[in-house]
Structures are given as C-alpha cells and as structure tokens.
C-alpha positions in Angstrom: -0.1 0.5 -0.1 1.6 3.3 -0.6 2.1 5.5 1.9 1.4 9.3 1.1 2.3 10.4 4.8 6.1 11.9 3.7 4.4 13.3 1.0 2.3 15.2 2.9 5.1 16.1 4.8 7.3 17.0 2.4 4.7 19.2 0.6 3.9 20.6 4.7 7.6 21.6 4.5 8.0 23.5 1.1 4.9 25.5 1.8 5.5 26.6 5.9 6.7 29.6 6.7 10.4 29.4 8.1 11.8 31.3 11.2 15.3 31.1 9.6 14.9 34.1 6.7 17.9 33.1 5.1 16.9 29.8 4.4 13.8 31.3 3.0 15.8 33.1 0.8 17.9 30.6 -0.4 14.2 28.6 -1.5 13.3 32.6 -3.2 16.6 32.5 -4.9 16.8 28.5 -6.0 12.8 29.6 -7.7 14.2 32.1 -9.6 17.4 31.0 -10.7 15.9 28.0 -12.0 12.8 30.0 -13.5 14.9 32.4 -15.3 17.0 29.5 -16.6 13.6 27.7 -18.0 12.7 30.7 -19.6 16.1 32.2 -21.0 16.3 28.4 -22.6 12.6 28.1 -24.4 12.7 32.1 -25.4 16.6 31.6 -27.0 16.0 28.1 -29.1 12.6 29.6 -29.7 14.8 32.3 -31.5 17.3 29.7 -33.0 14.2 28.0 -34.5 13.0 31.0 -36.0 16.0 31.6 -38.1 16.6 28.0 -39.3 12.5 28.6 -40.3 13.6 31.9 -41.9 16.4 30.7 -43.7 14.5 27.6 -44.6 11.5 29.4 -46.2 14.2 32.3 -48.2 16.7 30.1 -49.5 15.0 27.0 -50.1 12.5 28.3 -51.3 14.6 29.4 -53.9 16.9 26.6 -54.7 15.4 23.4 -55.7 14.7 20.7 -53.1 16.6 18.0 -55.6 17.6 18.6 -59.5 17.6 15.9 -62.2 20.4 16.8 -64.7 20.6 15.8 -68.4 23.8 14.9 -70.5 24.4 18.1 -71.0 20.4 18.3 -72.1 17.6 16.3 -71.1 15.5 13.8 -73.9 11.9 14.5 -73.8 11.6 16.4 -70.6 8.7 17.6 -71.1 7.3 13.5 -71.0 10.2 13.5 -68.0 8.7 16.1 -65.9 5.0 14.6 -66.7 6.2 11.0 -65.3 8.0 12.7 -62.3 5.3 14.6 -61.2 3.0 11.6 -60.2 5.5 10.2 -58.0 4.9 10.2 -54.2 5.8 13.5 -52.2 6.2 15.1 -55.8 4.7 18.9 -55.4 6.3 20.5 -58.5 8.4 20.3 -61.3 9.9 22.6 -64.0 12.8 22.9 -66.7 16.0 24.7 -65.8 18.7 25.7 -67.6 21.8 27.4 -66.2 25.0 29.1 -66.4 27.9 31.4 -64.5 28.1 34.4 -66.3 29.4 38.3 -65.9 26.8 40.9 -65.4 28.3 44.4 -67.3 26.3 48.0 -66.7 28.1 50.5 -68.3 31.3 50.7 -65.5 29.8 47.8 -63.2 30.2 44.1 -63.0 28.9 41.3 -61.4 29.0 38.1 -61.4 25.9 35.7 -61.0 23.9 31.9 -62.2 21.8 33.1 -64.6 19.1 30.7 -64.6 16.8 29.3 -67.6 12.6 28.5 -66.6 9.7 28.3 -67.6 7.6 31.4 -65.7 4.0 29.4 -65.0 5.8 26.1 -64.3 8.6 28.2 -62.0 5.8 28.8 -59.5 5.6 25.4 -58.8 9.1 25.0 -56.9 10.3 28.1 -56.0 8.3 31.3 -54.2 10.5 33.7 -56.7 7.1 35.2 -58.0 5.7 35.8 -54.2 9.3 37.7 -53.7 8.6 40.0 -56.9 9.6 43.8 -55.7 9.0 45.3 -59.2 8.0 43.9 -62.3 6.6 40.6 -63.4 8.2 37.0 -64.0 5.3 36.5 -66.8 7.3 39.1 -68.7 9.7 36.8 -69.9 8.5 35.3 -72.6 10.8 33.5 -75.9 12.5 35.7 -77.7 12.2 38.3 -75.8 15.0 38.5 -74.1 14.2 40.3 -71.3 15.4 38.9 -67.5 14.2 39.3 -63.4 17.4 40.6 -61.2 18.1 40.0 -57.5 16.7 43.4 -56.3 21.0 43.6 -54.6 22.2 42.5 -58.2 20.1 45.1 -60.1 21.6 48.4 -57.3 25.1 46.7 -57.9 24.7 47.3 -61.9 22.8 50.7 -61.1 19.6 49.2 -63.6 15.9 49.9 -63.5 13.0 48.5 -65.2 13.8 48.9 -69.0 17.4 48.8 -69.1 19.9 47.4 -71.0 22.0 44.3 -68.9 25.0 42.7 -71.1 25.8 38.8 -69.6 29.3 37.4 -70.7 29.3 34.0 -70.4 32.8 31.8 -70.4 32.2 30.4 -74.1 34.3 31.5 -76.7 33.7 32.8 -80.5 36.0 32.6 -83.1 36.2 34.4 -85.8 38.3 36.3 -88.5 38.7 38.4 -85.7 40.3 36.4 -83.8 38.7 35.1 -80.5 36.2 36.6 -78.4 33.8 36.2 -75.3 30.2 35.1 -75.9 27.8 38.5 -74.9 24.2 39.2 -75.0 22.3 42.1 -73.8 19.1 41.3 -71.8 16.2 43.8 -71.1 15.3 44.2 -67.4 11.9 43.4 -66.8 11.7 42.9 -63.2 13.6 42.2 -59.7 12.8 39.9 -56.9 13.8 40.5 -52.7 14.1 37.6 -50.6 16.5 39.2 -48.3 18.9 36.5 -48.1 22.6 36.3 -50.4 20.7 35.0 -53.3 19.4 38.5 -53.9 22.8 39.5 -55.3 23.5 36.4 -57.2 20.4 35.1 -59.2 19.3 35.9 -62.6 16.2 34.3 -64.1 15.3 34.4 -68.3 13.0 32.4 -70.4 14.3 28.7 -70.8 13.9 29.3 -74.5 16.7 31.8 -74.4 18.9 30.1 -72.7 18.9 27.6 -75.0 19.8 29.8 -77.5 22.4 32.0 -75.4 24.0 28.4 -74.9 23.6 26.9 -78.4 21.2 23.8 -77.8 18.6 22.9 -79.9 15.0 25.0 -79.6 13.2 23.5 -76.8 16.6 22.0 -74.8 16.9 22.4 -71.2 19.7 20.6 -68.9 17.9 19.9 -65.9 14.2 19.3 -63.9 14.2 21.4 -60.6 11.6 18.9 -58.3 10.2 20.5 -55.0 9.0 17.5 -52.3 6.3 18.1 -49.6 8.9 17.2 -47.4 12.4 18.9 -48.2 14.3 16.0 -46.2 12.6 13.3 -48.4 15.0 15.1 -51.1 18.3 13.0 -51.0 16.2 10.0 -50.8 13.5 10.7 -53.4 15.9 11.9 -56.2 18.2 8.8 -56.8 14.7 6.5 -56.9 13.4 9.5 -59.5 17.3 8.7 -60.9 16.3 5.2 -61.4 12.9 5.3 -62.8 14.0 7.9 -65.7 16.0 6.4 -68.6 19.0 7.9 -69.6 22.3 8.5 -68.2 21.4 11.2 -65.5 23.1 12.9 -62.5 21.2 14.0 -59.7 21.3 17.0 -56.8 19.9 18.2 -54.1 20.0 20.8 -51.1 22.2 19.0 -48.9 24.9 19.3 -51.1 24.4 23.2 -52.2 23.7 24.4 -49.0 23.8 21.2 -46.2 26.2 23.0 -44.1 24.6 26.3 -43.9 22.0 24.3 -42.2 24.1 21.9 -40.2 26.3 25.2 -38.6 22.6 26.4 -37.2 21.6 22.6 -36.1 25.3 22.8 -34.7 25.1 26.6 -33.0 21.2 25.5 -32.2 22.8 22.8 -30.0 26.1 24.5 -28.8 23.8 27.3 -27.5 21.6 24.9 -25.9 23.8 23.3 -23.9 25.5 26.2 -22.6 22.3 27.4 -21.4 21.2 24.2 -19.7 24.3 25.1 -17.6 22.0 27.7 -16.3 19.5 25.3 -15.2 21.7 23.0 -13.8 23.7 25.4 -11.4 19.7 27.2 -10.3 18.5 22.9 -9.9 21.6 22.3 -8.3 20.8 25.5 -6.0 18.2 23.5 -3.6 20.9 21.2 -3.0 22.0 23.7 0.0 18.6 24.7 0.0 18.0 21.2 1.5 20.9 20.6 3.5 20.4 24.1 5.5 16.2 22.9 5.7 17.7 18.9 6.7 19.7 21.4 9.7 17.5 23.0 10.6 14.6 20.2 11.1 16.8 17.8 12.7 14.6 17.9 16.0 11.4 17.4 13.7 13.5 14.6 12.0 13.9 13.1 14.9 10.5 13.3 16.2 9.6 11.5 12.8 11.5 8.4 13.9 10.5 8.1 17.0 7.4 8.0 16.1 7.7 5.4 13.1 8.8 6.8 10.0 11.2 4.8 8.3 14.5 6.3 6.6 13.7 5.9 3.5 10.2 7.8 4.3 12.3 10.1 5.7 14.1 10.4 2.6 10.9 10.5 0.8 9.7 14.0 2.6 13.4 15.9 1.8 12.6 14.5 -2.3 9.4 15.8 -2.8 10.4 18.8 -0.6 12.5 19.5 -3.4 10.8 18.4 -6.2 8.4 20.8 -5.2 10.8 23.3 -5.3 12.6 22.7 -8.7 8.8 22.0 -10.6 7.5 25.5 -9.4 10.7 27.3 -10.7 10.2 24.5 -13.8 6.5 25.9 -13.9 7.3 29.6 -14.0 9.9 29.5 -16.0 7.3 27.5 -18.7 5.1 30.2 -18.6 7.3 32.7 -19.1 9.5 31.5 -21.5 6.6 30.8 -23.6 5.1 33.8 -23.3 8.4 35.5 -24.5 8.7 33.1 -27.2 5.2 33.8 -28.7 5.6 37.6 -28.2 9.5 38.5 -28.3 9.2 39.4 -32.2 6.6 42.3 -31.3 8.6 43.2 -28.0 11.8 43.8 -30.1 9.7 45.6 -32.8 8.3 48.3 -29.8 11.8 48.6 -28.0 13.6 49.0 -31.3 10.5 52.0 -32.1 10.7 53.6 -28.9 14.3 53.7 -28.7 14.5 54.6 -32.8 17.3 51.6 -33.1 17.5 48.8 -35.3 19.1 45.8 -33.8 19.1 43.7 -36.8 20.2 45.4 -40.1 18.4 43.4 -43.4 22.1 44.2 -45.5 23.1 42.2 -42.8 21.5 39.5 -40.9 19.4 39.0 -44.1 15.7 40.0 -41.9 15.2 43.3 -40.0 13.2 42.1 -37.2 13.7 38.9 -34.4 12.3 35.7 -35.5 11.0 33.4 -33.1 9.1 29.4 -33.5 7.7 28.0 -30.4 8.7 23.8 -30.8 6.7 22.3 -28.1 9.8 19.5 -28.3 12.0 21.5 -27.1 9.6 22.4 -24.1 9.2 19.3 -23.3 12.9 18.4 -23.2 13.9 21.0 -21.4 11.1 20.6 -18.8 12.4 16.9 -18.5 15.8 17.9 -18.0 14.8 20.5 -15.0 13.3 17.9 -13.7 16.2 15.1 -14.1 18.0 17.6 -12.4 16.2 18.7 -9.7 15.5 14.9 -8.7 19.3 14.4 -8.9 20.0 17.3 -6.3 17.4 16.3 -3.3 19.4 12.8 -3.3 22.5 13.8 -1.1 20.2 16.2 1.3 17.4 13.6 1.6 20.1 10.8 2.4 21.7 13.0 5.3 17.8 13.5 6.1 17.4 9.9 6.6 21.1 8.5 8.6 19.7 11.5 11.7 19.6 9.7 14.9 17.0 10.3 17.1 18.8 9.7 20.0 21.6 12.3 18.7 19.8 14.6 17.4 17.3 14.9 20.7 20.5 14.5 23.6 20.2 18.3 24.2 16.4 19.3 24.0 
C-alpha cells in the first residue's frame, strides 16, 4: 500500500514559513534562478528555430529541393516532367538551364548564376513569384530576352526596369577577327527580393532564351527542378527518380548545395542549448544547499518523526518531495514565462526598436530586419524533462543526510 504521509509532510515543509529567513531567501533564489534559466532557454531556442525557419523558407524556397540533370541536356523533358510529377511526395517540376555569367552595365560588373526557367512552371518549385519587388515574372517571354535580377544585384549594376544588361558567358566565339567572349544583351523586366544573399547572385531568363544562349536545340533544357512536400526526403527520393527515368542522368539536392549552412545552424542551436542548460543546472543544484540547510534546521523534527515510526526511506522521501516541489515550481514559472516571451519576442523587440529609435537587426547583414521566433513544443518538453531530472538528482544527497539523522543524537540536548 502506498504511504502518502512522507509526501504530505514534504509538501507541508515546502509551503511552511521558516523562522530562518536566510533559508527562505535561498529557497526563493533557487526558484527564481530555475525559472529564469528555463525561460531564457525556451526563448533562445525559439529564436534559433525562427532563424532556421526563415533560412529554410527564403533560401530553400529559391534553390531546388532536388535537380535531375541531363548529359548535357534532358531527352524529352516534357514527358519526363509528366512522369516525375506523378510520383509520391513530388509537388512540383520545372525545366531549368543554368550558366555562370558576368553581368555588365556601364562600368559596373558583377558575377551571378543565370537560370533559364518557364515562368509558369517555376512557381511550383520556387517562391520567386511571391517575392517580386518590381516588374513581373510573366514578362519573361520566349524571344524577348527579358531578364529578372535580384534586387541587390540590380542595385550593384545600377539598373532599373527597361535598362539593358549585358551577360558575358565563359565561352568563346572564334572568327576571322580572333577569339571573343559570348555576349548577350538583356532587358530588365523585373527584380525580386527574398532578403538573403541570393538577391545578389541570381538572375532569371526564359528557358528558350537560355537554350539559344547556350546553343542548344529549341526547347532543350539541362535539368528538371523538383520540389517535394518534405524537403528532408529529397536526398533519397531524387535517387529513386533517377533510377525510374531512362538515360544517363546526374542528380543533386539541397544538402549538397546548402547542407553545410543548415548543419552549422543546427550545431549552433545545440551548443547554445547546452550552454544555457548549464544555467538551469546551476539553479537546480542550488536546491542542494537549500535542502542541506533545511535538514540542519529540521533535525529535531526528523528525530521526532523517526521516533513516531517513520523509516529512514520515508524520511528521504519527505525531503525529495520538498526539493522536487521547489524545482517544479521554478520550472513551471519558467515555462509560462518562456512560452510567453517566445510567442511575443518579435513584437517586444519591434516595440523596443520603435521606442529607442534603433535597429538591432540590419537586413543588409542578417537578411531580415526583425527577430524571428518559432516555439517548438518538443524543445519545451525536453527542457522540462531535463529540469525535472536535475531537480531530482539535486535532492538525493540532502535527503540521504536527513535519513541518517539519529533520533537519540538529535534530541540529546533538548
């Protein structure tokens, strides 16, 4: 039969007012420290999740989840696209041709990746259509040699809508006059802005114009860009697609092009989480000093409880319950405070910026001008479990000392 007497006594000790104000202060500081540590940990991890979400949406929204490459072009890409679009997990397929070029306008020169796309199909695999700053993606008509540049790239080249931009390809024309690079002039018909480094390194033209530029046959493309309902299945699914499609095809996916960036963010989140978890650990082990002082203060009470029939194990449970109560109270306060901060930290920082007339995050440096936050409940559960485990561990030694108090020794001078 379960004996709830030690639990009741432990809770009574935890709620009782103490004559020793120093012990009360230590108890309060333990609760406050644990609450602060848990709140800060939840808030910081939520901010890290927010940055990860923004990078995933902005960068992986522009680069392909996976790409099926031809050698050098795909045979019957339309039929292949129809076949791939019917496969599980695939939500979009679009033709793609690319080239590394140097753009020139007046005295301004800048390198970028030139992408040949179908304006309509591209919006199934990319967020570019939702992030047009000026002009229109639909203006990339076949034969018009229009071009869409990233906003930062257009700013670097000092061009606006209707201006001419010259693309210099790393190929050579051999003629009587000698060897000269391949040049082509485009008309700027739009700019896009996603708030990342891609704004200064990407440009888009119609895939038919790209075929002419690279001297392919009409309607030929180099690859198919494929978007999945879950980007993390891309590395495995693209190989299944490659095996299902005839021909000598190559594959690539986002983990090869941008995997290091997300691995770095994951590692940074892990390291920051571990460092902040030390704050929770320090606060939790403050409970050790609290309970040691309580045990010393309650030696007479322990002796009386032992003489009334409580076993040493039950005495241990009295102080374990007391320590766990203090720890979980601090953890609960920290969770409420942390969740509240995590859900409102973007608005709080924005309000501080407005009040103080400062800008904490510069979009030119951090690719966004606000502090993102995304509360992940699995992180909250992990933090609560860690705080509980550390709290229980912190109660073991003081509770063991309490169980070793001898009634005769404690009451000798009473």
